[in-house]
Phi, psi and omega in degrees: 000133179274140175238138179243134174284163178302321180298313180296318180294316179297316179297317179297319179296317179296320177297318178296318179294321178296318179294319179295318179297317178298318178300314181297321177300319179295336179273003177096011179268149171258130179279120179271317181210149170236141180053050178289123182248122176258166178305149178082023179060034177265119187233149171234131184295312182219136170240125184220164178215155167229199183293337186248319190244146164250117184246142176250117192243129169263133179247128178236125178246132177222145179274345178211170179265013177301148179061029177094348177071192185296327182301327185256013183272359180267117182274165176300318178299321179295320178297320178296318178295323176298316179300314180296318179295319179296317179300315179296316179303316181294328178290322187262359182256157173301150182302127177240113180274070181231158174284128179269142181213149176250126183235163174235133169247117182253127179243120175202147180052035178083351181261166178230130176236130180252116179249117182269152171060056183281346177239130177247000000 
């Protein structure tokens, strides 16, 4: 069984977020914020925009697909916290007339999967 220290997990998460941000830039997005923290410990890993969309992105990094892998690592509670953080971001930011969307970028086994519109 593999055990990760908080430092290793945190470092892996930051590396995953950097890789996800670089990927989004290549897709034509501008990164507005990383690790946006709203009151109540509500966080969004990446907030980005292009000409059409404002996206709120959760990034999940996993070294294996055991237990469902990165795709299934987003809990209902986490989705609720993303919504609250997005709502707060929209309240405190200049008006952006863009379509808002919640996405997941899953990194595992060296690959990257971008899943759009994870919250309806």
